[in-house]
LUMMAR-885563 format. One line per field, with one value per residue (C-alpha): x, y, z. Coordinates in steps of 0.05 Angstrom, whole numbers, always signed. Last residue first. Layout:
residues N
px = X ...
py = Y ...
pz = Z ...
This chain:
residues 921
px = -836 -820 -875 -928 -927 -922 -969 -1021 -1015 -1023 -1083 -1117 -1109 -1138 -1198 -1244 -1242 -1188 -1189 -1221 -1179 -1116 -1138 -1149 -1082 -1043 -1071 -1020 -964 -976 -961 -891 -874 -902 -972 -985 -927 -972 -1009 -944 -906 -847 -780 -754 -734 -774 -832 -838 -833 -890 -933 -921 -939 -1004 -1019 -1011 -1053 -1109 -1108 -1113 -1170 -1159 -1195 -1207 -1240 -1199 -1155 -1143 -1118 -1070 -1042 -1032 -995 -949 -936 -916 -874 -829 -820 -808 -754 -722 -723 -689 -628 -619 -591 -623 -646 -686 -707 -639 -617 -562 -610 -664 -610 -576 -642 -663 -593 -595 -655 -609 -589 -523 -481 -527 -549 -505 -535 -563 -525 -538 -489 -436 -431 -360 -347 -420 -427 -366 -395 -459 -421 -381 -446 -475 -416 -381 -342 -360 -327 -342 -399 -421 -468 -501 -516 -547 -593 -617 -632 -671 -712 -724 -749 -799 -794 -856 -843 -917 -937 -894 -899 -851 -791 -725 -743 -776 -718 -669 -706 -718 -645 -627 -650 -621 -560 -502 -529 -537 -468 -437 -469 -438 -370 -371 -390 -332 -282 -304 -291 -221 -207 -233 -174 -149 -157 -148 -205 -221 -160 -168 -117 -102 -91 -21 -37 +28 +15 +67 +94 +132 +108 +161 +110 +69 +128 +152 +83 +79 +147 +128 +62 +95 +145 +89 +115 +90 +17 +32 +60 -2 -15 +56 +54 -9 +20 +83 +51 +14 +79 +116 +65 +76 +152 +145 +106 +31 +6 -69 -64 -108 -56 -94 -138 -82 -38 -91 -100 -25 -19 -73 -41 +27 +2 +49 -4 -48 +5 +13 -63 -75 -27 -63 -130 -105 -79 -149 -159 -148 -74 -61 -130 -125 -60 -89 -152 -112 -73 -136 -169 -110 -55 -26 -64 -49 +25 +21 -15 +36 +95 +63 +51 +123 +149 +104 +124 +199 +193 +156 +213 +185 +242 +232 +264 +199 +198 +269 +250 +189 +232 +285 +235 +206 +276 +310 +334 +267 +265 +217 +165 +104 +125 +96 +25 +12 -40 -64 -130 -128 -149 -84 -51 -107 -61 -42 -35 +5 +31 +46 +96 +87 +115 +180 +196 +191 +213 +238 +310 +297 +366 +403 +337 +321 +388 +377 +305 +322 +297 +242 +236 +167 +177 +215 +168 +114 +155 +166 +92 +75 +125 +92 +22 +40 -5 +32 +4 +50 +51 +57 +83 +119 +127 +166 +235 +287 +304 +321 +336 +343 +318 +263 +233 +297 +320 +250 +226 +256 +245 +280 +255 +287 +360 +388 +386 +436 +442 +395 +384 +459 +472 +420 +450 +518 +486 +454 +519 +557 +503 +496 +441 +400 +404 +351 +352 +326 +340 +301 +325 +396 +371 +338 +275 +209 +169 +125 +184 +233 +179 +159 +229 +237 +169 +188 +252 +217 +166 +225 +256 +192 +128 +151 +153 +164 +205 +196 +239 +192 +189 +217 +170 +132 +75 +21 +55 -4 -59 -14 +35 -24 -60 -13 +49 +15 -40 +12 +49 -14 -35 +35 +40 -28 -4 +49 -1 +37 -6 +14 +50 +53 -23 -53 -80 -119 -161 -151 -198 -167 -221 -208 -162 -113 -65 +8 +69 +137 +179 +244 +250 +293 +259 +189 +181 +140 +77 +59 -13 -51 -124 -171 -205 -214 -168 -210 -190 -169 -218 -181 -111 -139 -192 -146 -149 -102 -110 -73 -61 -34 +24 +50 +121 +172 +242 -92 -124 -188 -202 -275 -292 -354 -322 -265 -197 -150 -76 -16 -48 +9 -29 +34 +21 +1 -48 -83 -90 -117 -169 -190 -172 -222 -195 -124 -52 +4 +74 +130 +201 +254 +301 +267 +247 +189 +147 +161 +151 +82 +58 +5 -24 +3 -8 -63 -108 -115 -71 -91 -28 +32 +88 +157 +214 +290 +290 +344 +372 +348 +386 +355 +410 +436 +371 +358 +303 +228 +170 +101 +44 -1 -70 -68 -109 -163 -174 -204 -137 -117 -182 -169 -98 -127 -109 -74 -4 -30 -53 +18 +41 +100 +166 +205 +270 +246 +258 +234 +172 +157 +159 +113 +61 +67 +48 +101 +123 +196 +213 +284 +311 +383 +410 +362 +313 +300 +309 +244 +203 +185 +148 +194 +200 +265 +275 +276 +242 +197 +168 +147 +177 +141 +205 +203 +129 +137 +86 +58 +37 +91 +80 +6 +19 +61 +3 -43 +8 +12 -63 -65 -18 -61 -59 -3 +64 +106 +178 +224 +298 +357 +321 +362 +326 +309 +295 +279 +240 +202 +187 +162 +114 +84 +77 +42 -7 -23 -34 -81 -121 -187 -226 -235 -226 -157 -135 -60 -18 +53 +108 +180 +173 +238 +209 +227 +190 +126 +128 +139 +79 +33 +55 +41 -27 -49 -30 -68 -129 -127 -125 -60 -52 -6 +14 +89 +112 +165 +235 +259 +321 +300 +295 +370 +384 +344 +377 +445 +488 +553 +550 +614 +599 +530 +561 +611 +556 +518 +578 +591 +522 +473 +463 +396 +322 +332 +307 +318 +365 +359 +398 +369 +392 +426 +502 +497 +471 +438 +423 +387 +390 +348 +349 +422 +434 +455 +471 +496 +531 +549 +578 +648 +666 +731 +710 +724 +775 +847 +872 +938 +911 +835 +803 +734 +677 +646 +661 +619 +562 +565 +557 +502 +465 +463 +405 +351 +382 +342 +381 +342 +393 +465 +495 +539 +560 +576 +620 +627 +667 +740 +784 +818 +770 +712 +724 +674 +695 +665 +658 +688 +741 +750 +749 +811 +791 +812 +778 +744 +728 +748 +693 +720 +686 +742 +701 +747 +763 +717 +748 +813 +843 +838 +878 +876 +897 +913 +848 +806 +773 +704 +698 +631 +586 +516 +516 +582 +555 +494 +537 +582 +520 +494 +560 +563 +497 +523 +586 +544 +504 +570 +590 +613 +544 +547 +607
py = +234 +162 +152 +192 +161 +88 +100 +130 +75 +21 +55 +69 -3 -29 +18 -34 -75 -56 -116 -169 -144 -153 -222 -244 -214 -258 -292 -274 -319 -294 -223 -236 -264 -266 -264 -194 -171 -176 -114 -77 -40 +4 +31 -39 -41 +18 +3 -68 -43 +7 -48 -91 -31 -22 -95 -88 -24 -61 -114 -62 -22 +36 +103 +154 +218 +268 +283 +208 +200 +259 +227 +161 +198 +232 +164 +136 +198 +184 +110 +122 +173 +126 +69 +115 +130 +204 +261 +326 +385 +342 +359 +392 +346 +315 +301 +267 +229 +204 +184 +143 +113 +84 +44 -13 -29 -67 -15 -13 +58 +114 +163 +233 +275 +349 +369 +321 +356 +339 +271 +249 +269 +226 +170 +171 +172 +111 +76 +88 +52 +91 +69 +133 +118 +61 +21 +25 +83 +44 -18 +24 +61 -2 -31 +32 +26 -48 -34 +16 +89 +131 +205 +217 +247 +309 +321 +287 +319 +311 +251 +215 +230 +203 +136 +131 +134 +169 +241 +252 +210 +258 +304 +246 +218 +287 +295 +229 +247 +313 +276 +228 +285 +323 +260 +257 +329 +315 +269 +205 +138 +94 +85 +52 +7 -29 -34 -99 -100 -87 -27 -8 +35 +90 +107 +172 +202 +256 +310 +286 +295 +360 +389 +365 +395 +462 +461 +444 +500 +552 +614 +582 +599 +674 +670 +697 +752 +779 +774 +815 +867 +872 +873 +939 +976 +938 +961 +1032 +1025 +996 +1058 +1061 +1083 +1096 +1132 +1137 +1110 +1052 +1038 +1038 +999 +946 +939 +932 +881 +838 +843 +824 +763 +753 +754 +709 +654 +654 +660 +601 +557 +574 +559 +491 +474 +483 +532 +535 +523 +466 +435 +442 +404 +344 +346 +344 +285 +246 +262 +235 +280 +278 +336 +379 +369 +399 +461 +464 +464 +520 +562 +551 +574 +636 +655 +648 +684 +742 +752 +757 +723 +734 +675 +634 +648 +621 +559 +546 +551 +506 +451 +456 +446 +499 +478 +491 +564 +600 +546 +585 +586 +647 +646 +628 +577 +513 +478 +404 +373 +363 +338 +287 +234 +186 +238 +211 +269 +242 +275 +299 +295 +259 +220 +149 +116 +45 +58 +98 +123 +132 +138 +202 +232 +212 +239 +308 +325 +372 +394 +391 +334 +369 +428 +393 +400 +474 +484 +449 +493 +555 +530 +513 +460 +398 +328 +268 +205 +248 +206 +243 +207 +224 +244 +243 +316 +308 +380 +397 +464 +442 +376 +337 +341 +347 +280 +236 +169 +154 +104 +77 +68 +20 +65 +112 +186 +228 +177 +165 +239 +243 +183 +215 +277 +234 +198 +263 +295 +236 +183 +228 +284 +249 +210 +140 +88 +44 -3 -12 -46 -102 -110 -147 -85 -91 -112 -58 -5 -31 -26 +44 +65 +42 +80 +143 +140 +138 +199 +239 +249 +218 +248 +194 +207 +162 +150 +110 +35 +0 -45 +11 +11 +22 +82 +121 +69 +10 +50 +77 +11 -46 -9 +52 +10 -35 +25 +53 -14 -29 +40 +30 -40 -14 +24 +64 +101 +160 +194 +153 +158 +204 +253 +196 +184 +135 +94 +48 +5 -10 -55 -60 -118 -96 -120 -88 -54 -15 +39 +79 +146 +129 +73 +20 -13 -78 -96 -151 -140 -144 -78 -70 -30 +20 +56 +121 +150 +171 +142 +81 +66 +76 +130 +137 +198 +206 +279 +291 +337 +390 +396 +447 +483 -165 -285 -298 -372 -385 -455 -428 -451 -404 -415 -356 -357 -313 -267 -220 -170 -163 -230 -198 -154 -212 -243 -179 -171 -243 -302 -359 -425 -413 -430 -382 -384 -349 -345 -353 -314 -340 -298 -270 -331 -331 -256 -263 -314 -277 -235 -259 -333 -318 -292 -359 -377 -447 -486 -441 -461 -437 -437 -434 -459 -460 -392 -355 -402 -461 -484 -412 -389 -314 -284 -286 -251 -281 -232 -230 -255 -320 -301 -272 -340 -327 -328 -394 -424 -400 -426 -494 -532 -599 -575 -545 -614 -640 -586 -551 -542 -478 -469 -406 -430 -501 -477 -429 -485 -526 -470 -456 -527 -570 -608 -607 -624 -639 -670 -693 -633 -650 -598 -600 -658 -643 -659 -627 -678 -708 -715 -744 -739 -784 -846 -799 -770 -839 -867 -856 -837 -762 -749 -764 -809 -777 -827 -809 -734 -744 -784 -727 -680 -723 -723 -648 -642 -681 -631 -572 -511 -535 -505 -540 -518 -531 -546 -541 -523 -554 -513 -574 -630 -593 -538 -587 -632 -574 -552 -621 -627 -559 -577 -642 -603 -553 -606 -574 -601 -534 -478 -454 -383 -381 -326 -304 -273 -254 -235 -255 -251 -324 -339 -304 -340 -405 -394 -374 -433 -479 -448 -446 -519 -536 -499 -536 -602 -642 -714 -698 -624 -634 -564 -534 -538 -495 -456 -389 -423 -437 -363 -352 -412 -384 -413 -453 -469 -463 -392 -413 -468 -418 -368 -422 -442 -369 -365 -313 -248 -236 -220 -205 -147 -151 -120 -133 -174 -175 -247 -266 -263 -196 -229 -172 -164 -114 -114 -73 -63 -51 -18 -58 -58 -125 -142 -210 -221 -190 -166 -198 -266 -309 -256 -258 -196 -164 -93 -84 -69 -37 -78 -95 -26 +6 -42 -24 +49 +41 -5 +53 +86 +39 +36 +92 +113 +108 +69 +85 +54 -6 -25 -99 -128 -193 -253 -240 -302 -336 -395 -346 -272 -216 -143 -99 -23 -17 +36 +79 +75 +32 -12 -12 -59 -24 -87 -155 -209 -279 -345 -396 -451 -511 -513 -469 -404 -369 -375 -302 -279 -203 -168 -101 -105 -115 -183 -213 -289 -305 -361 -330 -310 -274 -235 -216 -194 -152 -119 -102 -69 -37 -1 +29 +52 +86 +124 +149 +117 +160 +158 +82 +83
pz = -381 -361 -311 -347 -416 -398 -339 -384 -434 -381 -348 -416 -438 -372 -371 -403 -339 -288 -241 -286 -344 -303 -279 -351 -371 -323 -261 -207 -231 -302 -277 -250 -298 -369 -400 -372 -416 -477 -454 -461 -405 -423 -397 -384 -310 -284 -331 -304 -232 -245 -274 -212 -168 -207 -195 -120 -122 -158 -103 -47 -79 -126 -122 -177 -150 -190 -129 -119 -189 -180 -117 -154 -209 -158 -127 -195 -210 -151 -166 -241 -226 -176 -227 -279 -236 -226 -267 -246 -288 -336 -408 -417 -474 -431 -373 -414 -453 -390 -356 -415 -421 -351 -376 -395 -323 -328 -292 -232 -218 -190 -142 -150 -200 -202 -146 -174 -241 -263 -231 -230 -303 -320 -277 -318 -384 -361 -339 -409 -441 -496 -557 -595 -662 -659 -628 -555 -568 -624 -582 -526 -574 -607 -538 -521 -584 -572 -501 -529 -514 -497 -508 -524 -457 -463 -538 -587 -621 -583 -540 -598 -646 -594 -589 -664 -682 -747 -741 -672 -690 -698 -643 -595 -609 -603 -535 -514 -543 -505 -441 -450 -465 -403 -362 -391 -373 -303 -288 -317 -284 -223 -175 -109 -103 -37 +19 +54 +129 +154 +197 +233 +294 +303 +372 +376 +441 +435 +424 +483 +530 +499 +506 +578 +595 +566 +603 +669 +658 +655 +620 +556 +570 +564 +493 +458 +508 +504 +427 +423 +471 +427 +358 +366 +379 +325 +274 +297 +292 +223 +202 +191 +122 +124 +191 +252 +301 +332 +272 +221 +269 +278 +202 +190 +247 +216 +147 +175 +214 +273 +328 +284 +285 +361 +370 +323 +363 +427 +394 +368 +437 +466 +523 +598 +583 +632 +624 +548 +549 +585 +543 +479 +504 +522 +455 +415 +389 +319 +288 +349 +338 +268 +294 +351 +304 +263 +325 +347 +279 +279 +350 +335 +268 +302 +352 +422 +459 +534 +569 +564 +490 +482 +523 +479 +416 +447 +462 +392 +364 +322 +253 +220 +242 +195 +189 +167 +94 +62 +35 -38 -18 -49 -39 -50 -116 -153 -89 -79 -49 -105 -160 -218 -260 -328 -373 -444 -514 -496 -558 -584 -519 -528 -508 -444 -421 -487 -523 -486 -506 -579 -579 -552 -483 -460 -388 -356 -307 -251 -260 -223 -159 -171 -185 -119 -82 -109 -95 -23 +5 -19 -8 -6 -49 -111 -169 -225 -291 -354 -328 -384 -370 -297 -280 -206 -182 -136 -111 -124 -51 -22 +0 -54 -87 -153 -204 -267 -248 -299 -361 -329 -345 -302 -248 -244 -238 -183 -149 -147 -116 -62 -47 -41 +4 +50 +51 +97 +46 +5 -60 -48 -101 -150 -204 -176 -113 -151 -192 -187 -204 -142 -99 -120 -115 -46 -17 -44 -17 +53 +52 +26 +83 +132 +99 +99 +61 -4 -75 -128 -190 -251 -312 -357 -343 -404 -442 -475 -525 -471 -441 -412 -401 -388 -346 -305 -294 -278 -254 -224 -194 -164 -136 -104 -75 -48 -15 +19 +35 +82 +125 +178 +229 +274 +216 +152 +146 +199 +147 +114 +176 +233 +274 +326 +359 +432 +473 +416 +426 +425 +387 +388 +336 +342 +288 +338 +327 +303 +353 +319 +341 +306 +316 +352 +337 +397 +381 +306 +262 +223 +160 +127 +77 +15 +25 +61 +9 -50 -103 -162 -207 -272 -291 -361 -373 -419 -446 -434 -458 -282 -258 -217 -216 -208 -185 -148 -83 -99 -131 -128 -145 -132 -81 -65 -23 +20 +52 +117 +79 +48 +116 +146 +91 +102 +59 +61 +33 +57 +40 +57 +27 +65 +37 +89 +134 +196 +257 +217 +231 +306 +307 +278 +328 +366 +310 +243 +254 +305 +250 +214 +155 +136 +118 +126 +80 +102 +53 +57 +128 +182 +159 +222 +267 +304 +350 +352 +383 +376 +418 +405 +440 +432 +424 +486 +468 +505 +566 +521 +490 +421 +387 +419 +394 +323 +327 +338 +400 +390 +406 +471 +493 +488 +537 +509 +546 +537 +499 +465 +394 +408 +445 +388 +338 +380 +383 +309 +294 +262 +200 +181 +109 +85 +149 +146 +185 +242 +268 +342 +389 +426 +365 +299 +256 +204 +128 +100 +25 -36 -8 +31 -33 -57 -121 -186 -222 -233 -223 -148 -116 -53 +0 +51 +40 +50 +112 +140 +127 +169 +225 +221 +219 +284 +316 +300 +253 +208 +190 +136 +144 +85 +85 +38 -26 -82 -136 -180 -131 -67 -102 -145 -86 -44 -99 -107 -32 -28 -84 -49 +15 -18 -55 -77 -18 +16 -35 -52 -40 -45 -13 -28 +14 +3 -70 -104 -174 -184 -119 -144 -211 -174 -129 -186 -229 -170 -157 -229 -237 -174 -198 -264 -229 -229 -250 -308 -305 -309 -292 -337 -308 -250 -272 -242 -175 -178 -177 -114 -81 -99 -154 -157 -83 -43 -22 +4 +46 +75 +89 +128 +169 +186 +218 +191 +228 +261 +247 +173 +132 +57 +7 -67 -117 -187 -193 -127 -125 -89 -26 +12 +85 +129 +205 +253 +328 +348 +281 +221 +147 +121 +56 +28 -42 -35 -105 -127 -103 -42 -23 +0 +36 +19 +18 +19 -47 -54 -83 -16 +12 -41 -28 +46 +28 -23 +25 +74 +37 +63 +132 +162 +223 +288 +326 +308 +246 +231 +160 +157 +103 +64 +40 +58 +58 +116 +121 +126 +135 +148 +146 +200 +204 +134 +134 +72 -3 -15 +44 +117 +165 +223 +262 +235 +237 +235 +215 +215 +182 +174 +247 +289 +311 +294 +225 +206 +267 +270 +334 +301 +261 +323 +327 +332 +325 +293 +318 +311 +385 +374 +316 +357 +415 +371 +340 +410 +429 +360 +372 +436 +400 +346 +399 +428 +494 +552 +585 +584 +630
């Protein structure tokens, strides 16, 4: 029976079950009874309901009136673009049906594994993933409310700061700003003893009172902390009238009876919450064990699976506050947390990289033990480079970490605990490893750094096109763009063929003409041939090896546009005088090739290509395409898989792939034919004659059916590890052109001031051993270089040299080291061939000087050598040593000038002067 089902039908069987479990009555259109089901609710889902623009897979009715639609898709379909379809049905008319409002507010997109939901009554409504469908009772309550919870949060009154510490004020303002922006997760760093729970109670009261939050879950690490938290709620005096929190709202510890409708705040451990969801008993002792202890117990490391529980539906809580976010919260218990359709707020004193990553790097307030609160026709183009740790270096996921593992095809996720370290490089990103926060980091840098640097006078985000690696990557980018920019679905959309040709084309027109759609994400649909004249930013989040293709992609931003047309879509733009190419992957730095595309048969599967070859196909395009596929496959394999294939082929997979490609290389065949037939102009027949034996040798391994099956098996191993640890912004700034400008300005500064500033005059004009610079002279130099019109910091000049002349630059000194400028001037004027930190120069020359002293018969005892080392360190830090310096630390602690004279006698002045001259020369 199953074999007769289409993939869409199989998905609908699961969707039907989930709807039924949530309390919906499912009916065919011909058997419609809109008043079936629970009295007063009548939650009915009608299959294949007709609308003016086509059939909706399901239309949802409550109390006889339509309120939403569900668009069902087969497993593996990316749902990011399906929201357009469900949204269209929601505003389409359906004959004779009553509606709660003209535009149905609730839309779902679903496969059997993934569900996305949007309430279009929300401000800047955007879709989100949910674990399950909401109950009809819940949707009815939402429909009867004047505003949604997200809308009500925008009306929160100003915070009454009486009795609150500065860090608590920052924390509450940070949380509320995050909630108003509809960010699903937020993290607070608050030092121990700074009042995390008091802050949380204050926040919960405000949300309950002014935003009408239905229910809040307060998660604690252990049972006793839950009881302690309950006391804090009971003792909290509300700023409204001075009455206690619990006189306004019920606060209860989660017990065996579940969550009562009258409870405003439920306090629980994650263990107890899981026991309620799963219907299993919990040992009282288990409730008292810290999550840290559970995490360290190897027997408890299996992630907890969760199934739907209609007694505790996904909408039970509007907000979950997690007090002390230890690793097990997002390792073992992650699916318990993500079961609920609720905002997550984490509280911690010591955020780890993994914790920050789990909360989407949305650190809304930081308060450390040091009481530091950390609050951040054609035109040409500028290149703006964004580097993150993961995109440049990859990363390491440590053994013992519970990670999400996703099937690339179905998108189904499961959790596994790594039994060994997982090291991945940047080429594996978005292939075998997905790092959501790498996307977040890049987009945040684009928003906070690039737009500020390049469009500082703008409030409108310039029209921006992002190039993604594949359709799934595009979906994830779209979600992150909306989140980072705090915008809804209309702000950023995907434009790929996967959303349907007509829909994609409509989106292109909208992107070109509408002020609302600011960012489009594509894989290749807008990469060539499509004019988007208002486009001012291109973001490459994929590398491109073909020079021709790269130039085509860049060309999307080069078109000029008249001012009036630009103003119609970007009102605050003065004119389009350039576009900005934002390079997030090194596309401007990678080697490009003009070679032909190696994938000649993209529509033919790898399995089919191997079968064709086994049957006798020797077409060059077939061999070249298979070789290309195998090269890409080799990059994805682990050592064990490579070894398995090598054993079957008696050679590495990469070598077999190379032989397939080499056998079809036209230049190689031309040369072989010239040699074979003794002619400078071989015919096509002669080239074919030398090709055939090469091809036969190259394809020989593929006659083995075991090899073909093994390749197909490893090729379809589609697991992707999701690394949710935080990414780090390494650098964001302009390209080499900018560095050249900095160096040019520095040289101009020296040239302009060589007769004015004593330090530069000394370096230019004095003999070798007389280029002694005083500390005051260096300080004068540093102050002048920072002043207009140069506005340079020595460390910026150093990094510019490092960027452009890396082979001649050895290391980067501390930014605050004043003597940096001595090395810079010596290098810039050509007196030194290598730019290296001044202390390293002094160190090396010191030992050379000692060697010279020894050669001339001068010997120093141990104590004298200790003092000479102190003099050396003084010169390294300050570029000079004066006799007066012996009266200050560290010399005065060793006996000062008297001790120095005792050690070196009347030669002291000569030793100091000689070191001053020799060590900095």
